[in-house]
C-alpha positions as CSV (number, residue, x, y, z in Angstrom):
1,M,-13.9,-2.4,-120.8
2,K,-12.7,-6.0,-122.4
3,R,-8.9,-6.2,-122.8
4,V,-7.8,-7.9,-126.2
5,V,-4.2,-8.8,-126.8
6,V,-3.3,-8.8,-130.9
7,G,-0.7,-10.7,-132.2
8,L,1.0,-7.9,-134.4
9,S,3.0,-9.8,-137.0
10,G,4.3,-6.7,-138.5
11,G,1.6,-7.2,-141.8
12,V,-1.0,-5.5,-142.9
13,D,-4.0,-7.9,-141.6
14,S,-3.2,-7.9,-138.2
15,S,-2.6,-4.2,-138.4
16,V,-6.4,-3.5,-139.2
17,A,-7.2,-6.3,-136.9
18,A,-6.1,-4.1,-134.0
19,Y,-7.5,-0.7,-135.5
20,L,-10.9,-2.7,-135.9
21,L,-10.9,-3.8,-132.3
22,Q,-9.9,-0.4,-131.1
23,Q,-13.2,1.1,-133.0
24,Q,-15.2,-1.6,-131.4
25,G,-14.4,-0.2,-127.8
26,Y,-11.6,-2.7,-126.9
27,E,-8.8,-2.2,-124.8
28,V,-6.2,-3.3,-127.3
29,I,-2.3,-4.4,-126.5
30,G,0.0,-5.4,-129.4
31,L,2.6,-8.3,-129.1
32,F,5.3,-9.4,-131.5
33,M,6.1,-12.9,-131.4
34,K,9.8,-13.8,-132.0
35,N,10.1,-17.1,-132.7
36,W,13.5,-17.7,-134.1
37,H,17.1,-16.8,-133.3
38,D,19.1,-19.0,-135.9
39,D,20.3,-16.8,-138.8
40,S,22.2,-19.6,-140.4
41,V,19.0,-20.6,-142.1
42,T,17.5,-17.4,-143.4
43,I,17.9,-16.9,-147.3
44,S,18.3,-13.2,-147.1
45,N,21.2,-11.3,-145.2
46,E,18.8,-9.0,-143.4
47,C,17.6,-9.9,-140.2
48,P,14.4,-12.0,-140.7
49,W,12.3,-10.5,-137.8
50,L,13.5,-7.2,-137.1
51,E,11.7,-5.6,-140.1
52,D,8.5,-6.9,-139.1
53,S,9.0,-6.1,-135.2
54,N,9.8,-2.5,-136.4
55,D,6.5,-2.5,-138.4
56,A,4.6,-3.7,-135.9
57,L,6.0,-1.3,-133.5
58,L,5.1,1.6,-135.7
59,V,1.4,0.3,-136.2
60,A,1.2,0.0,-132.4
61,Q,2.6,3.7,-132.0
62,K,0.4,4.8,-134.7
63,L,-2.7,3.4,-133.0
64,G,-1.4,4.9,-129.6
65,I,-1.5,1.0,-127.9
66,P,0.8,-0.6,-125.6
67,F,3.4,-2.8,-127.6
68,Q,5.9,-5.4,-126.4
69,T,8.1,-8.2,-127.9
70,V,7.9,-11.8,-126.4
71,D,10.6,-14.5,-127.1
72,L,8.9,-18.1,-128.0
73,S,11.7,-19.4,-130.0
74,E,12.7,-21.8,-127.5
75,Q,8.8,-23.4,-127.6
76,Y,8.8,-23.0,-131.1
77,K,12.0,-25.0,-131.8
78,E,10.6,-27.7,-129.5
79,K,7.0,-27.7,-130.7
80,I,7.3,-26.7,-134.4
81,V,10.8,-27.1,-135.9
82,D,12.0,-30.3,-134.0
83,Y,8.8,-31.9,-135.1
84,M,8.7,-30.8,-138.4
85,F,12.3,-32.2,-139.5
86,D,11.3,-35.6,-137.6
87,E,8.3,-35.6,-139.9
88,Y,10.0,-35.1,-143.1
89,E,13.1,-37.3,-141.9
90,K,10.3,-40.2,-142.0
91,G,9.1,-39.1,-145.5
92,R,5.8,-37.3,-144.2
93,T,4.8,-33.5,-145.1
94,P,3.7,-31.9,-142.0
95,N,1.9,-28.3,-142.2
96,P,3.8,-26.1,-139.9
97,D,1.2,-23.2,-140.2
98,V,-1.7,-25.4,-138.8
99,L,0.8,-26.6,-136.1
100,C,1.9,-23.2,-135.0
101,N,-1.7,-21.6,-134.8
102,R,-2.6,-24.7,-132.5
103,E,0.8,-24.9,-130.2
104,I,2.2,-21.3,-130.5
105,K,-0.5,-18.8,-131.3
106,F,-3.4,-20.0,-129.6
107,D,-1.6,-22.2,-126.9
108,V,1.7,-20.7,-125.7
109,F,1.0,-17.0,-126.8
110,M,-2.6,-17.4,-125.7
111,K,-1.6,-18.5,-122.1
112,M,0.7,-15.3,-122.0
113,A,-1.8,-13.0,-123.0
114,L,-4.3,-14.5,-120.5
115,D,-1.5,-14.0,-117.8
116,L,-1.6,-10.4,-119.0
117,G,-5.3,-10.0,-117.8
118,A,-6.7,-10.3,-121.7
119,D,-10.3,-11.4,-122.1
120,Y,-9.5,-12.5,-125.8
121,V,-6.6,-12.9,-128.2
122,A,-7.1,-11.6,-131.8
123,T,-5.1,-12.6,-135.0
124,G,-5.6,-11.3,-138.6
125,H,-6.7,-14.7,-139.8
126,Y,-9.3,-14.5,-142.7
127,C,-12.1,-16.5,-140.8
128,R,-15.0,-16.0,-138.9
129,K,-16.2,-17.1,-135.2
130,G,-19.8,-18.0,-134.6
131,E,-21.7,-19.2,-131.5
132,I,-24.7,-21.1,-131.2
133,E,-26.5,-23.0,-128.0
134,V,-26.3,-26.8,-127.7
135,D,-28.0,-28.5,-124.8
136,G,-28.3,-25.0,-122.9
137,K,-24.5,-24.4,-123.4
138,P,-22.4,-22.3,-126.0
139,V,-20.7,-24.0,-128.7
140,Y,-18.2,-21.8,-130.7
141,Q,-18.1,-22.2,-134.7
142,L,-15.1,-21.8,-137.0
143,L,-16.4,-20.3,-140.2
144,A,-14.8,-19.6,-143.4
145,G,-13.8,-16.0,-144.1
146,V,-16.1,-13.9,-146.7
147,D,-12.9,-13.7,-148.8
148,D,-12.9,-16.8,-150.9
149,N,-9.5,-16.2,-152.3
150,K,-8.1,-15.5,-148.8
151,D,-10.2,-17.8,-146.5
152,Q,-7.6,-19.3,-143.8
153,S,-9.9,-21.2,-141.7
154,Y,-7.8,-24.5,-142.8
155,F,-5.1,-23.2,-141.0
156,L,-7.1,-23.2,-137.6
157,C,-8.5,-26.4,-138.4
158,Q,-6.9,-27.9,-135.1
159,L,-8.2,-25.5,-132.7
160,S,-10.2,-26.7,-129.7
161,Q,-13.9,-25.0,-128.3
162,E,-11.8,-23.6,-125.3
163,Q,-9.1,-21.7,-127.8
164,L,-12.1,-20.6,-130.0
165,S,-14.0,-19.1,-126.8
166,K,-11.3,-16.5,-126.3
167,A,-10.2,-15.9,-130.2
168,L,-11.4,-12.8,-132.2
169,F,-11.1,-12.5,-136.1
170,P,-11.8,-9.0,-136.5
171,I,-11.1,-9.1,-140.2
172,G,-12.9,-12.2,-141.5
173,E,-16.1,-10.2,-142.6
174,L,-13.3,-8.5,-145.0
175,T,-11.8,-9.2,-148.1
176,K,-8.0,-8.3,-148.8
177,P,-8.8,-5.1,-150.9
178,E,-11.1,-3.6,-148.1
179,V,-8.2,-4.5,-145.5
180,R,-5.5,-2.7,-147.4
181,A,-7.9,0.3,-148.3
182,I,-8.7,0.4,-144.0
183,A,-4.7,0.5,-143.8
184,T,-4.1,3.2,-146.5
185,E,-6.7,5.0,-145.0
186,M,-5.2,5.1,-141.4
187,E,-2.0,5.9,-143.0
188,L,-0.3,2.5,-141.3
189,V,2.9,1.5,-142.6
190,T,2.1,-1.9,-143.7
191,A,-0.6,-0.8,-145.8
192,E,1.2,-2.0,-149.2
193,K,3.5,-4.5,-147.4
194,K,3.5,-8.1,-149.3
195,D,1.8,-11.0,-147.7
196,S,4.6,-13.1,-146.0
197,Q,5.8,-16.3,-147.9
198,G,8.1,-17.4,-145.4
199,L,7.8,-20.4,-142.8
200,C,5.2,-19.5,-140.1
201,F,6.5,-16.4,-138.0
202,I,10.0,-17.0,-138.6
203,G,10.5,-14.7,-141.6
204,K,11.9,-14.8,-144.8
205,V,12.8,-18.2,-144.8
206,R,11.6,-20.9,-147.7
207,L,11.0,-24.4,-146.6
208,P,13.2,-25.9,-149.3
209,E,16.3,-24.0,-148.3
210,F,15.3,-24.3,-144.6
211,L,15.1,-28.2,-144.8
212,Q,18.5,-28.5,-147.1
213,Q,20.3,-26.8,-144.1
214,K,19.0,-28.9,-141.4
215,L,19.0,-32.3,-143.0
216,Q,21.8,-34.0,-144.7
217,P,21.9,-34.3,-148.4
218,K,21.8,-38.0,-149.4
219,A,22.1,-39.2,-153.1
220,G,19.7,-41.6,-154.6
221,L,17.8,-42.5,-157.6
222,I,14.9,-41.0,-159.3
223,F,12.5,-43.5,-161.2
224,E,9.9,-43.0,-163.6
225,V,7.1,-45.4,-163.6
226,D,4.7,-45.7,-166.7
227,A,1.2,-44.8,-166.7
228,N,0.4,-47.8,-168.0
229,E,1.8,-50.0,-165.2
230,A,-0.1,-53.2,-164.2
231,I,-0.2,-52.0,-160.5
232,Y,-2.7,-49.3,-161.7
233,S,-5.0,-51.8,-163.4
234,A,-5.1,-54.4,-160.8
235,T,-8.9,-55.5,-160.6
236,K,-10.5,-54.7,-157.2
237,S,-12.3,-57.8,-155.4
238,N,-16.0,-57.1,-154.5
239,G,-15.7,-59.7,-151.8
240,Y,-14.6,-56.8,-149.0
241,N,-16.7,-54.8,-146.0
242,T,-16.8,-51.2,-146.2
243,E,-13.9,-50.9,-144.2
244,E,-11.8,-53.2,-145.9
245,Q,-12.8,-51.7,-149.2
246,L,-11.8,-48.1,-147.6
247,A,-8.5,-49.3,-146.5
248,I,-7.6,-50.3,-149.7
249,E,-8.7,-47.4,-151.5
250,A,-6.7,-45.2,-148.9
251,K,-3.5,-47.6,-148.8
252,S,-0.6,-45.9,-150.8
253,I,1.0,-48.3,-153.3
254,S,4.2,-49.7,-152.5
255,Y,6.8,-49.0,-155.6
256,S,10.0,-50.9,-156.2
257,P,12.8,-50.1,-159.0
258,A,11.6,-53.1,-160.9
259,M,8.4,-51.1,-161.8
260,G,10.4,-48.3,-163.4
261,K,13.2,-46.9,-165.1
262,V,16.0,-44.7,-163.6
263,V,15.5,-41.0,-165.2
264,G,18.0,-39.1,-162.8
265,K,19.6,-38.6,-159.4
266,H,18.7,-36.9,-156.3
267,Q,20.3,-35.1,-152.9
268,G,17.8,-36.9,-150.5
269,A,14.3,-38.3,-150.7
270,H,13.1,-36.3,-147.6
271,Y,13.5,-33.2,-149.4
272,F,10.4,-34.2,-152.0
273,T,6.8,-34.6,-151.5
274,T,4.0,-36.4,-153.1
275,G,2.8,-34.1,-156.2
276,Q,6.0,-32.1,-156.4
277,R,6.9,-30.9,-160.0
278,K,9.8,-28.4,-159.3
279,G,13.2,-29.8,-158.2
280,L,13.6,-32.7,-159.8
281,N,15.9,-31.4,-162.5
282,V,15.1,-34.0,-165.0
283,G,14.2,-33.2,-168.4
284,G,13.5,-34.7,-172.2
285,T,10.2,-36.2,-171.1
286,P,7.0,-35.2,-173.2
287,E,5.0,-34.3,-170.1
288,A,6.4,-33.0,-166.7
289,L,7.6,-35.4,-164.2
290,F,5.6,-35.4,-160.8
291,V,6.7,-37.2,-157.4
292,I,4.2,-39.9,-157.2
293,A,5.9,-41.5,-154.0
294,T,9.0,-41.3,-151.8
295,D,10.8,-43.9,-149.9
296,V,13.1,-42.4,-147.4
297,I,14.2,-45.9,-146.1
298,T,15.9,-46.9,-149.6
299,N,16.3,-42.9,-150.6
300,T,14.3,-43.3,-153.7
301,I,11.9,-40.9,-155.4
302,Y,9.2,-42.4,-157.6
303,T,7.8,-40.3,-160.6
304,G,5.2,-39.9,-163.5
305,Q,4.5,-38.0,-166.1
306,G,1.7,-35.6,-166.1
307,S,-0.8,-34.1,-163.7
308,Q,-3.3,-36.9,-164.5
309,H,-0.7,-39.9,-164.0
310,P,-2.9,-42.5,-162.0
311,G,-0.1,-42.8,-159.5
312,L,-1.2,-39.4,-158.1
313,F,-4.7,-39.9,-157.3
314,K,-6.5,-41.9,-154.4
315,K,-10.3,-41.9,-153.6
316,A,-10.2,-42.1,-149.9
317,L,-7.7,-41.3,-147.1
318,F,-7.3,-42.4,-143.3
319,V,-6.8,-40.6,-140.1
320,D,-5.8,-42.6,-137.2
321,A,-8.2,-42.3,-134.1
322,S,-5.7,-40.5,-132.0
323,E,-5.3,-38.0,-134.6
324,V,-8.9,-37.3,-135.3
325,H,-10.0,-33.8,-134.0
326,W,-13.6,-32.2,-133.9
327,V,-13.7,-28.6,-133.7
328,R,-17.4,-29.3,-132.8
329,E,-17.2,-32.0,-130.2
330,D,-20.8,-32.3,-130.3
331,L,-20.8,-33.8,-133.9
332,T,-18.2,-36.4,-132.9
333,L,-19.0,-39.4,-135.1
334,K,-19.3,-42.9,-132.9
335,A,-17.8,-46.0,-134.6
336,G,-20.1,-47.0,-137.4
337,E,-21.6,-43.7,-138.2
338,T,-20.9,-41.7,-141.7
339,M,-21.3,-37.9,-142.4
340,Q,-21.7,-36.1,-145.6
341,V,-19.3,-33.5,-145.8
342,M,-17.1,-31.0,-148.1
343,A,-13.4,-31.6,-147.6
344,R,-10.0,-30.2,-148.5
345,I,-6.6,-31.8,-147.9
346,R,-4.5,-28.5,-148.6
347,Y,-5.0,-24.8,-148.0
348,R,-6.9,-23.2,-150.9
349,Q,-8.1,-26.6,-152.4
350,P,-11.7,-26.1,-153.7
351,L,-13.8,-28.2,-151.3
352,Q,-14.7,-31.4,-152.6
353,K,-17.8,-33.5,-152.0
354,A,-16.9,-36.6,-149.1
355,T,-18.2,-38.9,-146.8
356,L,-16.4,-39.6,-143.3
357,H,-16.7,-43.3,-142.0
358,Q,-16.1,-43.8,-138.6
359,F,-14.6,-47.0,-137.3
360,E,-12.7,-48.0,-134.1
361,S,-9.2,-47.9,-135.7
362,G,-9.7,-44.5,-136.8
363,L,-11.9,-42.2,-139.9
364,Y,-11.9,-42.6,-143.4
365,V,-12.6,-39.9,-145.9
366,A,-14.0,-41.1,-149.0
367,F,-14.0,-38.8,-151.6
368,D,-17.0,-38.5,-154.5
369,E,-13.9,-37.8,-156.9
370,P,-10.2,-39.0,-156.9
371,Q,-8.0,-36.5,-155.4
372,S,-4.3,-35.8,-156.2
373,A,-1.2,-35.9,-154.1
374,I,-3.2,-37.1,-150.9
375,T,0.1,-36.6,-148.6
376,E,0.9,-38.3,-145.3
377,G,1.3,-35.5,-142.4
378,Q,-0.8,-33.3,-144.1
379,F,-4.0,-32.2,-142.5
380,V,-7.7,-33.1,-144.0
381,A,-10.5,-30.3,-142.9
382,W,-14.2,-31.1,-143.2
383,Y,-16.9,-28.7,-143.4
384,L,-20.6,-28.5,-142.8
385,D,-21.5,-25.4,-145.5
386,A,-19.3,-22.4,-144.1
387,E,-18.2,-23.9,-140.9
388,L,-15.3,-25.9,-140.4
389,V,-16.4,-28.7,-138.0
390,G,-13.3,-31.1,-137.9
391,S,-9.9,-32.4,-139.0
392,G,-7.0,-34.8,-138.8
393,V,-3.7,-35.9,-139.6
394,I,-3.3,-37.9,-143.0
395,S,-2.0,-41.3,-141.9
């Protein structure tokens, strides 16, 4: 009998994942990850992880499977939290959930599970795993979940072939309502529990509050840049080769205070990200203001009116060669090669038509249509049909 360790988070998805594996004849062990000790940054008086841990224990007892809690808070702080603050201070916007899956769930946690004699690690992600043969060797596929509203393949975009070989995603063929129906039928305590909105595996912690309690406030100015500013109508030269043209399209505009007017003040440019609308606390404009750029060196925020402001849009992005990751290593592009794909730059974004261009310096993703709020530090993921084949950190 194959042994599977399930990451029981105290939510409905991992609960049903454990039940389904049990029904499929696996020996199932439930492990709850405790990733955080610092209660100073929680936003409620409740212990952020205790309720989830108790729910996970009750599910394990209901299913009659062994259960234990593992403390990964030290590794989580080092690999996720410290990196996150460092990125925010540089004016970049990391994705903690993608990092958490790559560095914690499918690395530290997986190694711990394998040490327990596990053959596989299972999670409650809405995605699927496929297996094909290439040159006589097994190759694992990361496939989108069948529930379009919940597909979570994006969060796993940094997984390797080795990690995928040991991973199971039991609920990938189900929709969320079907998962809740199974949990209700089995009378699992998590059946009606709301989905977590907190930071990956920390519990009831919201990112803005979390940042503000760790990064020092610093007063600065908010500028509004008019949509008719000359920088947006600068004529593009035709005398460039493909790589030079893509570099121009992917480059962020360098704003200066002379391009706009002061419309307000803020408490730290590192709290804000491109495309953000809430939290500016500036009124009196015909359309809502959106962040079009931040400068953490001068502690300045640049904004524009409306979701169609030209400062929000770019047609291309760049991923440094060191940050390009192929889930499907056999599809890796060589310098000079291109690939037609569907891509997304954030979770839940509808997939967009794009072309990958590989050069020695890195990879350009050129979209058919301009994309709003391409943000440094976030991940771009690219797909062939329903398969996520690669990803990278946006430079």
